[in-house]
N, C-alpha and C positions, 0 to 999 in steps of 0.2 A: 190951462195946463192939460197936456194930453195924458191918457191913461199910462203911457209909457213913462212919462216924467213922474207920475205919482208913484209908480212901482219903484222907479229909480230912487226917489227920496226915501221911501220906506226901507228899501234895501240898504241904503247907506246907513240909516239909523240903526237897523238891526245888526249890521256887521260891526258898527262901532260898539254897540252894547256887548256883543260876543267877545270882542277883543278886550274890553274893559274887564269882563268877567274872568277870562282866561289868564290875564296878566297877574291876577292874585292867586292863581292855582299852581300846582306843581309842574315840574318840567315834563312829566309824563302827559299831563293834560295838554301842554303845548304841542307835544308830538302828535296828539290826536286831533289837532286843529284841522288838517285837511279833510278828515272824515266828517267832522262836525259841519264844516262848510259845505261839503257835498250834500249832506242831508238837508241843510238849510236851503241850499239852492234848489233842491228838488221841490221844496215847498214854495219858495218865492217865485221861481221861474214859471211855475204853473199859473201864476197870476198875470204873467206878462203876455204881450202879444207875440205872435209868431214872427218869423224872419230872424233878425240878428239883434244882438245887444252888446254894447261896448261901454265899459265904465271903469275909470281909473285915472289916476293922476299921471301927468307927463313927468318923466324922469330922465336925468342925464347921469347915469351911474359912473362912479369912479372907484377903481379897486381900492378897498380899504379894509384892513383886518378888523378895525374897531366897529365898522358898520356892517361887517359880514358881507361885504360886496366882493365877489370873487373876480379873478382875472377873466377876460383880458380888458375889462372896461377901463377907459382912461379919461372919461369926461368929454369926449369929442362927438359922441352920438347921443341924440335925444330920442326917447321912445314915448309915443302917445297912443293909448289904446284906440283901435279903430281908425287911426288917421290915414291908413293906406287902403282901407277897404273899398272895393269897387262893386263886386257882385258875389252872391252866394246866399245860402239860407242856413238858418238854424245854427248860427255861431253865437257863442256866449263868451265874452272876454271881460273879466273883472279883476282889477288889480293894477297897481302902478306899472305902466309899460307893458301890461299883458296884451298879447295879440296885436302889438303895434304894427306888425308887417303884413297882417292878413290882407290880401287883395282879392283873390278869387279862391274862395274856400267854402267848404260845406261841413256842417255838423261837427264843429270843434267846440269843446268846452275848455276854456283856459282860465284858471283861477289862481291868483297869487302874484306877488310882485315879480315882474319880468317873466311870468309863465308864458312859454311859447312866443317870446318876444320877436323872434326872427322867422316864425313859421309862416310859409306861403308857398303857393304853387310856383315852381321855378320856371325859368325861361324855356326849359325843354318840355314843359307840359306835365311834369311829375306833380301829382296832386298832393295837397296837404289837407286831408279831411278825415272825419271820423276819429279824431284824437280826443282823449280826455287827459288834460294836463292840470294837475293841482299841486301847488307848492311853490315856495319862493325859489326863483331861478330854476324852476323845473323846466327841462327842455328849452332853456332860454337861448341856446346856440343852434337849435335844430332848425334847418332851413326848409326841408320838405320831407314829410313822412305821413303815413296813413295807418289807421287802425291800431293805434297804440294807446295804452293806458299808463300814464306816468303820474305817480302820486308820491309826493315827498319832496322835501327841500333838497335842491341841488341834484335831483335825479335826472339821468339820461340827458345831460346838458347838450351833448353833441349828436344825439341819435338821428340818423337819417333812414334807418331801416324800418320795416313795417312789422305789424303784428306782434309787438312786444308788450309785455305787462311788467312794469317796474314799480315796486311799491316799497318805500322805506327811505329813511334819511340817507342821502348820498348814494343810494343804490344805483348801480349801473351808471355811475357818474361819468364814465368815459366811453359809453356806448356810441358807436358810429354807425357802421353799415350792418351791424348784426341784426338778425330778424328772428321772429318766432321764439323769442326768449321769454321765460317767466322768471322774474327776479323779485323776491320778496324778503325783506329783512334789512336791518341797518347795515349799510355799506356792502350788502350782498352784491357780488359781481361788480365791485367798485371799479375795476380796471378792464372790464370786458369791452372790447372794441368791435371786432368783426365776427366774433363767435356767434353761432346760430343754434337754434333748437336746444338750448340749455334750460334746465330747471334748477334755479338756485334759490333755496328757501332756508332762511335762518340768518342770524347775525353773522356777518362776514363770510357767509357761504359763498364759495367760489371767488373769494376776495381778489386773488391775483390772476384769475382767468382772463386771458386776452383774446385769443383766436380759437380756443378750443370749441368743439361742437359736440352736440348730442350727449352732454353730461347731465346727470341728475344728482345734485348735491342738496340734501335736506338735513338740516340740523345746524346748531351753532358751530361756526367755523368748519363746517363740512367742506372738504376740498379747498380749504382756504388758500393754499399755496400752489394749486394747480395753475399752469400758465397756458400752454398750447395743447395739452392733452385732450383727447376726445373719447367718447364712448364709455365714460365711467359712471358708476352709480354709487354714491356715498349717502347713506341714510343713517342718522343717529345723532345723539347729543354728544357733548364733551364727556369723556370719562372722568371719574372722580379719584383723586389720589387716595382717599381714605376708604373707599367702598370695599375693596377686596378684603381688608382686614376686619371689616365689620360684618361679613357674611358668615353664617354658620357659627363655627367655633373659633373663627378668626385665624384658622390654620389651613384647613383643607382647601379654602378658596382664595388664599392669599398669593399674590405674585407681585413682581416689581412693576407697578402700573405707572404709566407716563402722565395720564391725566390731561388729555386734550381732545380735539374734535376728530370726528370720523374722516379719515383720508386727508387730514388737515395739511400735511406736508407734501402731498403729491404734487409734482410739478409737471412732468411730461409722461408719466405713466398712463397707459391707455387700456381700454376694455376691461377695467376693473369694476368689481361690485363689492362695496363695503357697506354692511348694514349692522349698526350697533354703535353704542357710544364708544368713541376712541378706536373703532375698528380701522385697521389699515392706516393708523395715524402717521407712521413714519414713511409710508410708501413714497418714493421719490420718482422713479421712472419704471418701476416694475409693471408688467402688463399681464393681462388675462388672469388676474387673481380674483378669487371670490372669498371674502371674509365676512362671515355672518355670526355676530355675537359680540358681547361686550368685550372691547379691547382685543378682539380676534386679530391676529397678525399685526399687532400694534407696532412692533419694532422692525418689520420687514421693509427694507428700503429698496433693494434692487431685485428681490426674488420675483420669478415669473411662474405663471401657471399653477399657483398654489390654491388649494381649496380648504378653507378652515371654517368649520361650523361648530359653534358652541362658545360658551363663556371662556374667555382667555385662551381659546384654542390657538396654538402656534404663536403665542404672544411674544416669544423671544426669537422667532425665526429671523435669520439674517441679521442678528444683532451686530456681528462683526463687520457688516457693510461691505462684504465681498460681492463682486458682480457675477461670479461664476459658480455660486453654490446656493444652497437653500432654495432650490427650484423644484417644481412639479410634485410637491408634497400634498397629500390629502389627509386631513385630520378631522374627525367628528367626535365631539364629546367635550365636556367641560375640562379645560386645561390640558386637553390631549395634545401631545407634541409640543408643549409649551417650552420645554428646556432646550430642545434642539436649536442650534444656531446656524449650522452650516451643512447639515445633511440634506440630501436630495432624493427624490423618487421614493419617498416613504408613504405607506398607507397605514393609518392608525385609527382605531375606533374604540371608544369606551371612556368612562369617567377616569380622568387622570391617567389615561394610558400614555405613558411618557418615557422619555429617555433618562438614563441615570447619569448622563454627562452631556456637556454642550456639543461634543463632537468637534472635529477640525477638518480642514480641507486638505486634499492630497491623495496620493495613491495607496498609502499604507492602510493597515487595519484600523478599526475603531473610529470611523468617520461618520457613522450613523447614516449610511446610504442604503437605499433599496431594501428597506425592511417592511414587512407586513405584520402588524400586530393588532390583536382584537381582544378586548376584555378590560374590565375595570381594574385599575391600579397595576396594569402591565408595566414592566420595567425593561427597557431595551438599551443595549450598548453594542455597537459593532455594525457590520455590514451584512447584507444579504441574509437576514434572519426571517424566520416565520415563527411568530409567537401568538398562541391562541389560548385563552383561559384566564380566569380570575386570578390576579396577582402572579401570573406566570412571568418569568424573568430570564434574562440572559446577561452575562457579565464578560465582557472582553472577547467576544466571539466573532467568527466569520462563517457564514454558511451553515448555521445550526438551525434545528427545528425543535420548537418546544410547544407541545400541545397538551393542555390539561391544567386544571385549576391548581395553583401553587407549585407547579413543576418548574424546573430550571435546567439550564445548561451553562457550563462554566468554561468550556473550551471550544475550539473551532471544529466545524464539520461533525458535530455531535447531534443526537436526536433523543429527546425525552418525550414519551407519549404515555399519558395516563395521569391519575391523580397523585399529586405530591411526589413526583418522580424527579430526582436530582441526579444529573449526569455530570460528573466532574472531569471525565477523561475524554480527550480528543478522539475524533474518528470512531465514536462509539454510539450505538443506538440501544436504548432501553425501552422495551415494550412492557409497561407495567413496572411497579416498584419491587422492592425486596422484602416487604413485610406481608403478613397474611392478609392484611386488609386491602392492599393496593396491587398485589401481584396478579398476573393474568394467565389464563389458559387460552392459547391461540388455536383457532380452528380455521383450516383452509378447506373449502368444500363443504363446510358444515357451520351452522349457526348455533350449535350446542356442543362446543368442544368438551371432551372428557376432562372433568375437573381434577383428575389425578395425573394428567399429562400436561406438560408445558406446551407441547405442540401436537395437534392431531391433524393428520393429512387424510382427508376423506374422499378425495376424487377417485373415481374408479377407472379413469382413462388416462391417468398421469402417474408418474413415479417420482421418487425422491432422488434428486441428482446431487451427489456430493462433489466437492472440489476435485478436479482432475489434474494430476501433476505427472510429469515425467519422473523417472527414477532419480535423475540428477536434481531436479527441483525439490523432490521429496527429501532426499538426503541433505540438501543444502539447508533445509529448515532446521536440521539438528544443531547447526552452529549459528545460523542467522535467519530467523523467521521474519515475518512482516514487521514486527516491532523493532527489529534490529538485534534482538536478544536471542540466545539459543533456546530451544525447547527444553522444558524442565518438568518437574513433577506436577506443576500447576496445569500443564496441558494434557495430563493423562486422560485418555478417552477420546482424544482427537482422531477423527476418521478422515481419510483421504483415499482416492482411487488412483493407483499407479497405472498410467496408460501404457507404459512399456511392458509391464508384467501382467496387465489385465487382472489386477488383484486389489482388493480392499486391504488397507493397512491401518492398524490402530497403534497410536503412541501410548506405551504403557508407563510413561514417566521417565524412562531411561533409553528406550529403543523402539523402533518400529516393529510391530508384529504382523506378519502376513496372516490375515484371517481366512484366506482361501484354503480349503482342504487339499485339493489336488487339481493341478492345472493340466494334467494329462488329457490330451484331446483324443486319445484312442477310443473309438466308439465301442470297444468291447469292455471298457472300464465302467461297468454298470453297478450302481449302488444296490446292495441287497436290502430288500424291505423286510423279508421274513425268511428265516432259516432255522428250523426246529424239527425235533423228532417227536412225533405224536403216535405213541404205540409203536407199531412196526412200520409206520409211514414217515418218510422224510418229506417235509413241506418246505418248498422254496418259492420265493416271489421276488421279482425285481421291481424297484421303486418306479421306474419310468417306462415299463413295458406295456402298461395299460391292459394287462391280462390278469386272469384269475390265478390264484396260487396253484402251483404245480405240485403233485405228490409223487413219490417213488415208493413202491411197496418193497420193503426190505425183508419181508418174512421168508422169502425163498433163500435168503443168504444165511439164515440162522440154522446152525446144526447143533446148538446147545452143547458145544464142546470146545475146549481150549486146544484141542489137538490140531492146530494149524501152524504150519511152519513157513517162514519166508525163505525163498531160494532165489539166487541170482545166477542166471545163465547168460554169460557174456554181458550184454547191456540190458537184459530183460529181467524185470523183477516180477515174481509170482508168489502166490500164497496157496498152500495146500487146501484143497476143498473148494477152490474157486477156479473158474475157467479164465477169468480176466488176468491180463498181464499189463505191466507198465514198462514202456520203453524209456530207459534212462540215458539214452545216447545224447539227448539234447543237453544234459547236465554235465557231460564229461568235459574235461579241459584238454582233450586231445592228447592225453598221456596215460600210459598203463603202468607208470612207475609207482603206483600206489596200490597196495593190496591189504585187505583186512586178514589178520591171522588170529586164530584162537588156539592157544596152547594151554591145555588143561583148563583152568578158569581165568586165564589172562588173555585179554583182547588187545591186539596191537595193530599198528599201521606202519607199513614199510616206509622207509625214509623219514620216520618220525620217532623220536625217542620216548614219546609218551605211551603208557600202557594203561589199561583199565582192568581192575580186578573184579570179576563177575561172581566170585564165590558167594558174596552176600546176597545175590539175587537168584540163586539156584533153587527156588521153590516153585518155579513155574513149570510144573510137570503134572501129568495126569496120573503119575504113579502114587495115587492116594487110595488107601484101602480102609474099609470099614472093619472094625473089630468089636466083639461083644465079650465083655468080661463080667460074668454074672448077669446082672440086669442093666449094666451100663454100656451104652453104645458110644463109640468114639471113631474119629477119622484121622488117619495119619496126616501130619503136618498141621493139625488144628488143635486148639486147646479146649474147645467146647465138648461137652459130653451130654448124653441124653439118658435119663434114668427111666428104664422100661418096666420097673417093678410093678407099677400100677396097671400095666397092660398085660401082665402075666395071668394066665387062666389055669394055673396048675398043670400046664401041659407044655412040654418043650417042642411039640410038633407044630412050630410056627416058622414059616419061611418069609424071607424078604421078597416081596412081590415086585417093588419098583424103587428106583432111586433116580431122580431127575434134578438137573441144575438149570434154573431159569434166572439169568442175570447173576445176582449174588445170593439167591435163595436156593438152598438144597432141600428137596422134598423127598421124604422116605415113607414108604408104605409097606407094612408087614401083614402077613396073613392073619386074618381075624382081628385086625386092629385098625385104628384111624391113621390117616396120613399125618406126618409131622414135618414141619419146615424149620430149617436152620438158616439164619442170616450170616453169611460168610463175609459181609462187607468189612468188618474190622480187620479181618485177615488180609483181604484183597487191597484195601485202601493204602496200607503201608507199603505193600508191594508195588502198587500202581505209582506211588511217588518215586520209588527207586527206579522203576522202569522209565518214567518220564525223564528222570535225570540222565539215565543212560542214553535215551534217544536224543536229548538235548546235546549231550557230548558228541554223539554221532553226527548231529547236524553241524556242530562246530568243526568236527574233523572234515566233513564234506565241504563246508563253506570255506575252509582254509584253502582248498584248491591249490596245493603246492605244485610247482613245476618240477621238471626232471632233476633239477639240482637241489630240490628241497626248499627253495625260497618261497616265502609266503606271499600271496597276492596282497597288495597294499590298498585294495578297494574298501569302502565302508562295509561294516558287518553289523547285523542286528541279531542278538542272541535271545533265546527263549527265557522268559522270566522264571525265577526260582524263588520259592516253590510255586508250582502250578498243578492243580487248583490251589487257591489260598483264601484265607479270611483274615484280614489284618494288613500285614505288609508283605511286599515281595520286591525283588530287585531285578532290573533289566540291565544286562551288560551290552555295551556297544563299542565299536571300534571306528574311529575317524582318522584318516591320514592327515598329516600336517598340511596346512594351507586351506583347509575347508573352514569357512567362517559363517556359512548360512545353512545350518542343519537344524532339524527339529524332529521330535517324535510326536505324532498325532494319534490320540486315543479316540475310538469310536465304539458305539454300541452295536448290537446285532442288527439294528435298523439302519445302520450307516450314518447315524447322526454323530457329529463331532462333539465330544464331551470335554476335551482338554487338548491343549497344545503346549509342549514343553520345549523351549529353545535349547540347543546344545551349544555351549560356548567353549568346551574343551576338546582337544584332539587326543588321539591315542586310544588306549583301552580305558573306558570309564564306565561308570555305573549310575543308573537312575533308580532311586527308591520310590515306590508308589505305595499308597495307602487306600484301602477299600472302604474306609469309614463312610464316605458320602455316596457309595454306590450300592445298588441292590445286587443280590445274587444273580448270576447269569453269565453269558458268554460275551466277551469283549475282544476288540482287535486293537493292535497298535502297529504303526507304520513309521519307518525311518525315511525321512525326506532330506535330500541335499539340494538346496535351491528348490526348483519345481520338479526334480526327478525323484520318483519313488524308488527306494532301494529294496525294501523287503517288508513283509507284513507277518506278524505273529498273532496267534490266538491265545488269550488267557481266560481262565474261568475263576469266577469268584463264587465261593460256596457259602452256605448259610453257617 
């Protein structure tokens, strides 16, 4: 007996012992038989000689379900191990019919009934070498192939490709020309034929794959239904029906889980990457999707270009199985985007950053398309939204922006920015909230806005540009503004710029008010900055002349006497004691049919029936005389007296040395005595009021400007206020012809600053009452405007 025969006898005995042992064990032990045999052979073969070894019974198999003999055997062909061998080295064939067709082959290990039964170099010279085939009917129909590892019953029965690794019961059972495949798992790649470069690991992984290439399916039933698709990566186990409800509190992480393998139902979808139990489960033909996480994108069947990262992310995407929606979404975070079914082009990130409805396909609002949302528990509904912040939300919107924790928008084209800011009105933006805790002061050009201002503009090379409207556009707002409603009291304070009138207008709740003082472009219309009498000097300064204050010395015009008379020679007005005259010809109305007449104490105007009685004013005369009665000094026309008894020196030889009048103070000096002053203002003030009234009436007569027929001019007239000076109330009369609708009286101080504007709504002769309570004593001016035309200006004095 040769050493080879001795080894053969020992090998047979050992194999029989192993089978006897395994027959009494569990089915799992039986499934491990190929691996046990391989280990055994490594031990026993090492004891054999080099070259080749063939051992096994001759069989003539016939297809039979009871004997587990597969098709196509029909009992017409007999297989004897090593019966066809001619040349080659290091071949090992053990088992009934194993390696029966080997003729010219090298380095093949064939173990198991009918293992590699037809394997042989073919007539075209294609080698059959370097194969390891272990298992019953493993590669039994393979004719020629090299560099393969086939382990498992009924594996790779028809494989002719090279460089494959197939391990598992019935794994790769239909493999033909496919090459460079790695298939591990029971029935993994069961129907793979020509597909190449696939990695299929797990029970039923890539089960239906036929010609697909470059796929990587790892996990139980991973890519089980994929057929011809290529370039997919599915990694993960089967998802669990009960797992979501068992996580956390059973609520936060719960969703409608399907409970199957990663990418299991993918058929023709390509270039997908699914990682995680149940990820991409329902994908049928969607392509370029990346689902990473437990059940991520589990229901997406036809969606393309989606990226879902996180537990349950996008789990309900494309649930309605439409082919033209639920595409190009990117979701990152546990359960993010899970509810959306049909929306496309969304980007979401955050824990349970999700939609508050499933959305629907079509062109109308509320489809959950093109949204960008970031933050935990964000809630989204609608299209074209931007939502950023914890628990920020939108409801039924299009084109809104919500930025800030717990902020929301509830209508289209709205914006809410800040903490807990809720905007419910469409086409509205809120920057900050309405409470003391979440409202804001906005700074432009500064990072430290004034906290007492809603808006601070701090740029030094920019201005504030308000809305610019034509007059037509501005007035149209009165009946139909942007909202479709007329302006009302709620819009009081609204400011616009009228481009036709070059003026700023303010809505006061009922009408537009022109805030511009004077639109006169005459360069001589210069605002007075300073106009006052300082001693004997008149001080005058213009606001925009960039020059120092000018003074006029009036001392030369003072003669300390009231003995001055006005006289009119033709059109020249003069006053006694002064050389200056005033030419009044420019004020004439080209008619001499009006003359002033004084008859006794009555003043009248020709062609006018009105007269003025001057008898009450006839105390303006210098015919005042001092008289001394005993020791009492008095002056005619006055009620005050002076007791001189204390100044007497028991001598009557005292003369009046001087008597001077300065303003309203009368100073008297007597021989041998001190000077005594008397304030005559109580006498003069009452007279001054009467004089002012007379002058006002004269102004009225002059302003009347009647023609030769006595008809009055119908132009606007502004009268002097009465009384003037005043402290308390005064009235201003004015006249407006019919048809004038845009007139006002503008009040300004001596600095030229506007202090008030009073619109005039009535025509004819009317009166405006004014009150000095809010004004300090001093000189003021008021001007009548009709439109932008200045009619007349009057001076009024408020006294203490």
